[in-house]
C-alpha distance (Angstrom), angle and dihedral (degrees) to the residues before:
residue distance angle dihedral
M1 . . .
S2 3.77 . .
L3 3.78 122.7 .
R4 3.76 96.3 -172.2
T5 3.80 96.2 144.5
L6 3.79 93.7 47.9
L7 3.79 102.0 84.4
L8 3.79 120.2 174.3
S9 3.78 126.0 -132.0
T10 3.79 121.8 -127.1
A11 3.78 88.7 -106.9
A12 3.78 91.1 56.1
W13 3.80 91.7 52.2
A14 3.79 88.8 52.6
C15 3.80 89.1 60.0
F16 3.82 94.7 58.1
A17 3.78 113.7 126.4
A18 3.77 129.7 -165.2
A19 3.80 104.0 -134.2
P20 3.80 119.6 -167.8
A21 3.78 113.3 -79.1
V22 3.78 97.9 -123.8
A23 3.78 130.5 131.7
Q24 3.77 122.9 -154.0
T25 3.78 103.1 -136.1
Q26 3.78 114.5 -152.2
T27 3.78 101.1 174.7
G28 3.77 128.4 111.6
Q29 3.76 139.5 127.6
A30 3.81 91.9 -84.1
R31 3.80 91.8 56.5
T32 3.80 92.1 46.2
D33 3.81 91.3 48.3
Q34 3.80 89.7 50.7
A35 3.81 90.8 50.5
L36 3.78 90.4 51.2
T37 3.80 90.7 47.9
D38 3.79 89.9 51.9
Q39 3.78 89.1 48.2
A40 3.79 91.4 53.0
Q41 3.80 91.1 50.1
T42 3.80 98.2 44.6
G43 3.80 102.1 27.7
K44 3.81 89.4 -133.5
P45 3.81 131.2 107.7
Q46 3.79 113.3 -94.5
L47 3.79 129.2 -146.7
E48 3.75 124.0 -131.3
Q49 3.79 119.8 -167.8
V50 3.78 113.2 -122.4
A51 3.78 99.1 -179.1
E52 3.77 145.4 -18.7
F53 3.79 117.9 -139.3
P54 3.80 129.8 -155.9
H55 3.82 89.7 -138.1
Q56 3.79 136.9 55.6
V57 3.79 108.9 -86.5
T58 3.80 128.0 -162.1
G59 3.80 114.2 163.4
V60 3.78 131.2 50.9
T61 3.77 131.4 174.0
V62 3.79 135.0 172.7
S63 3.80 119.9 -148.9
E64 3.79 125.2 -137.6
D65 3.82 89.3 -95.9
N66 3.83 91.7 49.3
R67 3.79 99.7 -103.8
I68 3.81 110.0 153.1
F69 3.80 122.6 -138.5
V70 3.81 129.2 -177.4
N71 3.78 137.1 176.5
F72 3.79 136.5 -146.2
P73 3.84 118.3 -152.3
R74 3.79 118.9 -150.4
W75 3.81 97.8 -115.8
T76 3.80 107.7 134.1
E77 3.78 100.2 -5.1
D78 3.77 138.3 41.6
S79 3.79 92.3 -115.9
P80 3.82 112.7 -154.2
V81 3.80 91.7 -137.6
S82 3.80 130.3 41.2
V83 3.80 103.5 179.9
A84 3.79 124.3 24.3
E85 3.77 143.3 170.2
V86 3.80 114.5 -135.0
V87 3.80 108.0 -132.6
D88 3.81 126.4 166.4
G89 3.76 93.2 -24.1
E90 3.79 96.9 -46.9
I91 3.79 133.9 104.3
R92 3.78 108.3 -130.0
P93 3.82 115.5 -165.0
Y94 3.78 107.7 -113.7
P95 2.97 136.2 -111.2
N96 3.81 84.3 -4.9
E97 3.79 142.5 -44.6
T98 3.80 92.9 -92.1
W99 3.80 94.4 65.2
N100 3.81 88.1 49.1
M101 3.82 97.2 49.0
W102 3.82 99.4 94.4
R103 3.79 113.0 112.8
N104 3.78 131.7 179.5
A105 3.79 92.1 -125.0
R106 3.82 93.1 47.7
K107 3.80 101.0 32.9
A108 3.79 94.8 129.1
E109 3.79 90.0 64.2
F110 3.81 96.5 62.9
A111 3.79 131.5 56.8
P112 3.83 107.5 -117.8
E113 3.79 93.5 -143.5
S114 3.81 93.0 59.9
H115 3.81 100.9 38.2
F116 3.80 133.1 62.8
I117 3.81 111.2 -109.4
C118 3.82 109.5 171.5
V119 3.78 109.3 -11.1
Q120 3.80 115.9 -162.7
S121 3.80 104.9 174.5
V122 3.80 143.0 24.1
V123 3.81 121.9 -169.5
A124 3.81 129.3 179.4
D125 3.79 108.7 -147.8
K126 3.84 94.1 -151.5
R127 3.81 85.9 -123.6
G128 3.79 97.5 91.8
S129 3.79 100.0 -80.6
L130 3.78 140.1 99.0
F131 3.81 117.5 -146.0
V132 3.81 119.0 -154.6
L133 3.82 121.0 -162.2
D134 3.80 115.2 -155.3
P135 3.84 116.8 -176.7
A136 3.83 87.2 -178.3
A137 3.81 95.0 -143.5
P138 3.83 109.1 125.2
A139 3.81 111.6 -154.6
Q140 3.79 87.4 1.2
A141 3.77 86.8 -78.8
K142 3.80 127.0 121.1
I143 3.80 116.8 -16.3
V144 3.79 113.9 -115.5
L145 3.79 103.4 -120.1
G146 3.79 112.0 -115.4
G147 3.78 90.6 17.1
P148 3.85 107.3 97.8
K149 3.79 107.0 96.8
L150 3.77 150.9 135.9
V151 3.80 114.4 -128.3
Q152 3.82 127.4 -162.2
I153 3.81 118.6 -153.5
D154 3.81 124.5 -169.3
L155 3.80 107.1 -129.5
K156 3.81 93.0 -153.3
T157 3.78 96.7 53.9
N158 3.83 96.6 24.2
G159 3.77 87.2 -135.7
V160 3.81 132.0 129.1
V161 3.79 108.4 -107.8
K162 3.80 102.4 174.5
R163 3.78 141.6 8.7
W164 3.80 130.4 -164.6
S165 3.81 112.9 -160.7
F166 3.80 121.0 -159.9
D167 3.79 122.9 -145.5
Q168 3.79 125.9 -155.6
T169 3.79 93.2 -81.4
I170 3.82 87.3 66.8
A171 3.81 101.5 27.2
P172 3.82 106.7 24.9
Q173 3.79 122.7 -179.6
G174 3.80 107.1 -73.8
S175 3.79 93.2 34.5
Y176 3.79 125.0 115.6
L177 3.80 116.9 -166.8
N178 3.75 101.9 -144.7
D179 3.79 119.6 175.8
V180 3.79 138.4 -1.9
R181 3.80 140.2 -152.3
L182 3.79 127.4 -167.6
S183 3.80 125.4 -141.3
P184 3.83 116.3 -115.3
D185 3.80 90.8 -112.9
G186 3.80 91.7 53.1
K187 3.79 93.7 -123.7
T188 3.81 102.5 107.6
A189 3.80 138.7 44.4
Y190 3.82 122.8 -159.0
I191 3.82 117.7 -158.5
T192 3.80 133.1 -175.5
D193 3.80 120.9 -140.8
S194 3.79 110.9 -152.5
G195 3.80 95.5 179.7
L196 3.79 133.1 109.3
V197 3.79 91.9 -54.5
G198 3.80 111.3 29.3
A199 3.79 118.5 -137.3
I200 3.79 146.6 154.3
V201 3.80 117.6 -114.3
V202 3.80 118.0 -155.2
V203 3.80 118.1 -162.7
D204 3.80 124.8 -165.9
L205 3.80 98.0 -145.6
E206 3.80 92.9 -161.5
S207 3.80 99.9 51.0
G208 3.80 95.4 26.4
K209 3.80 92.0 -129.9
A210 3.81 114.8 146.4
R211 3.80 126.8 -165.6
R212 3.81 127.8 -165.5
L213 3.81 108.3 -141.7
L214 3.82 139.3 179.7
A215 3.79 90.0 16.4
G216 3.79 105.8 170.0
H217 3.80 93.4 6.7
P218 3.84 110.7 139.4
S219 3.80 91.3 -117.4
T220 3.81 92.9 62.7
Q221 3.82 97.0 42.9
V222 3.78 134.1 80.8
E223 3.79 117.4 -87.9
P224 3.82 105.1 -117.9
N225 3.80 97.0 -145.6
V226 3.82 95.2 52.9
Q227 3.80 122.1 97.0
V228 3.80 117.3 -169.7
K229 3.79 113.2 -132.3
A230 3.79 134.7 -162.2
D231 3.79 125.4 -170.6
G232 3.79 88.2 -0.3
K233 3.81 96.1 -56.8
V234 3.79 132.9 95.7
L235 3.79 106.3 -94.3
R236 3.79 109.1 -120.8
Q237 3.77 139.8 160.4
P238 3.79 119.3 -121.0
D239 3.83 89.4 -96.2
G240 3.81 90.5 56.4
R241 3.79 99.3 -104.7
G242 3.78 114.7 141.4
V243 3.80 134.3 -156.1
E244 3.82 114.7 -61.7
F245 3.81 110.9 177.8
S246 3.81 120.7 154.9
A247 3.84 126.9 -163.2
D248 3.79 104.2 -9.6
G249 3.81 121.8 139.0
I250 3.81 113.1 63.5
A251 3.80 135.5 -178.4
L252 3.79 135.9 176.0
S253 3.78 124.8 -148.2
K254 3.79 113.4 -113.9
D255 3.80 92.0 -109.5
G256 3.79 90.3 49.9
D257 3.81 93.1 -123.1
W258 3.82 99.8 114.8
L259 3.79 132.3 44.5
Y260 3.82 118.8 -157.4
W261 3.81 128.5 -165.7
Q262 3.78 145.4 150.9
A263 3.79 142.0 -174.2
I264 3.79 118.7 -107.1
K265 3.79 89.3 -133.4
G266 3.76 88.1 56.1
R267 3.77 140.8 65.5
T268 3.80 103.0 -148.9
L269 3.79 125.1 97.0
Y270 3.80 115.0 -145.9
R271 3.77 134.6 -168.2
V272 3.80 140.8 -176.0
D273 3.78 131.6 -174.9
T274 3.79 110.6 -101.1
A275 3.80 92.5 -135.6
S276 3.80 87.2 67.5
L277 3.80 91.7 48.2
R278 3.80 89.6 54.4
N279 3.81 94.1 44.2
E280 3.79 104.4 100.9
S281 3.79 92.2 -173.4
L282 3.81 92.3 70.0
S283 3.80 117.0 97.0
S284 3.81 120.5 -132.5
E285 3.79 89.2 -103.0
E286 3.79 93.1 49.2
L287 3.79 92.3 49.1
G288 3.79 91.0 47.5
Q289 3.78 89.6 55.6
K290 3.81 89.3 57.3
V291 3.82 92.6 61.2
Q292 3.81 114.9 104.6
A293 3.79 130.5 -161.9
Q294 3.79 108.2 -127.0
G295 3.78 102.4 -165.6
V296 3.79 131.5 -84.0
N297 3.80 125.9 -53.4
G298 3.78 97.4 170.8
V299 3.79 120.1 -133.4
A300 3.80 104.5 -19.4
D301 3.79 140.1 165.4
G302 3.81 115.0 -175.9
L303 3.81 125.6 35.9
L304 3.79 127.5 -166.9
I305 3.80 131.4 179.4
T306 3.80 106.8 -155.3
D307 3.78 127.7 -143.9
D308 3.81 89.7 -100.6
G309 3.81 92.2 54.4
R310 3.80 102.4 -102.4
M311 3.78 122.4 132.7
I312 3.78 115.7 -136.1
V313 3.79 115.3 -159.0
T314 3.79 127.1 -165.6
A315 3.81 113.9 -133.7
P316 3.82 108.7 -163.2
E317 3.80 94.6 177.3
G318 3.80 90.7 64.2
N319 3.84 102.0 29.8
A320 3.78 86.4 -116.5
L321 3.77 150.4 117.3
F322 3.79 121.5 -129.7
V323 3.79 127.9 -163.0
R324 3.79 136.2 -151.5
E325 3.79 105.0 -154.2
T326 3.80 87.4 -155.7
L327 3.78 125.9 12.7
D328 3.79 93.4 -111.0
K329 3.82 94.3 54.0
E330 3.78 126.8 88.5
P331 3.82 116.6 -106.0
V332 3.79 121.5 -98.3
E333 3.79 127.6 -166.3
W334 3.79 111.5 -88.0
I335 3.78 103.4 173.0
A336 3.81 132.6 -2.0
D337 3.79 121.3 -172.4
D338 3.80 131.1 157.4
R339 3.80 88.3 -133.3
L340 3.80 89.4 68.2
R341 3.80 93.2 87.1
W342 3.79 101.2 179.2
P343 3.82 100.6 -22.4
D344 3.78 101.5 -141.1
T345 3.81 120.4 171.9
L346 3.80 131.8 18.8
S347 3.79 133.2 -156.3
E348 3.80 134.2 176.0
A349 3.80 121.4 -139.0
S350 3.78 123.6 -144.3
D351 3.82 90.1 -101.6
G352 3.81 91.2 55.6
A353 3.81 96.4 -104.3
I354 3.79 114.6 143.5
Y355 3.80 120.8 -134.0
V356 3.81 122.3 -161.7
T357 3.79 133.3 179.4
T358 3.79 124.1 -143.9
S359 3.80 109.5 -147.7
R360 3.83 95.6 -178.4
I361 3.79 93.6 -142.9
Q362 3.80 93.0 164.8
D363 3.82 88.2 59.1
M364 3.81 95.8 53.5
S365 3.78 124.3 117.9
F366 3.80 87.7 -111.7
F367 3.80 87.9 72.4
K368 3.81 100.1 21.2
P369 3.82 109.2 39.5
D370 3.80 91.8 -163.9
A371 3.81 93.3 56.1
P372 3.81 118.5 111.7
I373 3.80 117.0 -95.0
A374 3.82 89.3 -132.2
L375 3.80 102.3 55.1
P376 3.83 117.0 -162.0
T377 3.81 113.1 -130.7
Q378 3.79 138.3 179.3
L379 3.78 145.8 -130.7
W380 3.82 117.8 -144.7
R381 3.78 135.5 -167.7
I382 3.82 132.6 -156.0
P383 3.82 109.6 -158.7
A384 3.79 114.0 -123.9
R385 3.82 96.8 -124.2
Q386 3.79 89.0 67.4
Q387 3.78 93.8 63.5
């Protein structure tokens, strides 16, 4: 999710601490068996905790061979790791320590195009690669010039194989590239921008050409009459500002023909056919006319279309996950649990298990001044046999 209105003061940056990059893994066959037992007794999906992190997590993805990757954006702290693989209870900087060496206090020492700055999303393409989306805007403040990028990492060699950098025509100041989906043929990337002016960015991965589309279109903007709540109250900063996140959650149909998205400060799900997004002959007006409202999700962050065609929707206002059994149906509550403090990003493993991060945005120091700068967060798993 974007935090573009939540800008940090210089004093806040001075308080950043680099906590140890260690996850407390709590998985295991016994925990999974217990979750399945609980499911059998209650008839409802059960959460099992995979890991707890010392930093605020957003993205999670699981590769085709069940490797787990997460990312930590630099929102309220200068996190010592941006992208990590979770292995045996530890966070291992990925693909290596060098890519994770950029720090706010030492930024002049590292080239922004070849180091992670403020990573928001990680996505395994199920074709042997991990894609890392870096909006390069620590604390949702000024973008580090040369920093916005999409990075492809080969999961066999653990080496960076390609990088697409975005200039200010694609990622202008005030933007925040948020989440990404890859076409089934591996030729196109679709990215939401949840910044000041919401948009969809389409990247031709072969030519490297990127296009910023639907910027300012109602479907990519906040809905003015929506107020995001947490714990039953409108979520506001001490100065009264609320949550203002534009196009954020994104999902791609399994055949790659339809792209879905919505703003967090919004309730409506939208879609457009990807052929139109790739059609450079269409004017902005013509493309805008192709966009379709696809019903109401309510306030939502992460979206995921599963291999069996369902759409899972995170519902941060209710500490819950909703599901659309088919894409044309309205969402119904799937699982609600107080431990799902701002369910953020979703990923499906090869065995059908669903992974979800809880980024605890309502508990941040932006909204609760007494909260710790380094906010512990969690990764959860819902075993596939419960679905």
